[in-house]
C-alpha angles and dihedrals in degrees: 000000000000126000091250091054089049091049091048092053089048090053092050089052091049093051091050092048095051093045089051091048092053093048092047092052090051091050090049091053092051092046091052093050091048091053092050102039121046093193091058092045086055092053091050093046091052091050094049091061094059100089091058088047094052090049091051090050090064090060088068123082118276096266093045092048094052093052094046091049091051090049092050091047089054093045091049091051089054091052090053091051089051091051090050092050090048092053091047093048092055096042100254121143117255091249096043092115094043120098108262095228114184089225116047093189097064103012088239092301093118090227134073126232092263090059096253120131115261121240092243092060090041092056091049093050091047088058091049091049092049093052090044092046099052090245097105098104091043098042101095097024106053113050138136090253095060097040108124110237095165097106107014124126123255089253089052090051091052090050089051094050091045093049092046088056091043089054094047094050095038114151122159089217094058111014117113128238114254135207118196111200123185148093127292122293098017096117105269095125091041095053096040091054088048090057090047091052092050092050091049091051087055087057098254126143108252127185117191117185140149111255089241093054093044097048091043089055092049087050093051090049095044096112099021120121092227122037109193098159093046090048089049091057096043096047107039115121085231126017118194117193114191126200099012106193097041092088119102110281121241145096093276093056090045089051093051092048092048089050092050096046098041093044092054091046090054092049090047092236115148121239127191114206129183131194142172089211121106123232090263092049093049091049091050095047101046132048120262093254091054095044091049090056090050096050099032102041102032133071103238115215117187116218117205141166141072123325102274091198090056091048090051 
């Protein structure tokens, strides 16, 4: 089981616990009032017998059942009004006996009545995905909205608009592989993390790693029976590898990189790569079969301009 799956199970348990806690507190308040106030106890006792009365109503003929159900509905409404009057008379808030759920939309279930995930659970899962993906430190800081366009070239502005649309329409089944090529500080990391954030917010599994860290993990797991980190890299809906070319050189490293890139191409899973190397440097560093994958199967975007980090 992956760290994300473990975290999701822990989240489900936490939601269940806080829901149960809210309901237990509400029940405790009701029990306390029943023990102190006989008139309130009588109201609650009357309400508790309604399920049995409703079931009994269905034993009558259709016309009789409808009349009895209507009578029970009116009677139950009157009891609710009596309960509200009792709470007001003794200075309790109208919702004093209701469970104080943290989320009013889903009552701490994590899902709405229509089966869709509630925003409260979605936010929690996004944070888990961000930590698991490697994007946690970049999640809030590097977005499309705070990318500095004040001094970029027209070509860079085109890149920005294209990538913003790419992120908005991201789908692992159809989105292209991307290769960002350019010097340091020109926005490659910023825009790749912005894409990653957008994919996370859509609910996709994103992994963001430096090429050095990713390939080192594959090397470590080379002869292991289980390969959780390698599987994480191979199976992510979106893999973002930053700083391609900073990993240790050698045939072993090239082989792992080829395995990673080729496996994801076969599985039709998109990958975003960024590098400071030029075309010639990429060709010299990697074997022809890998270089041909990078130039033939990836959309290459050239990043140019002054170092934005230096300008800041």
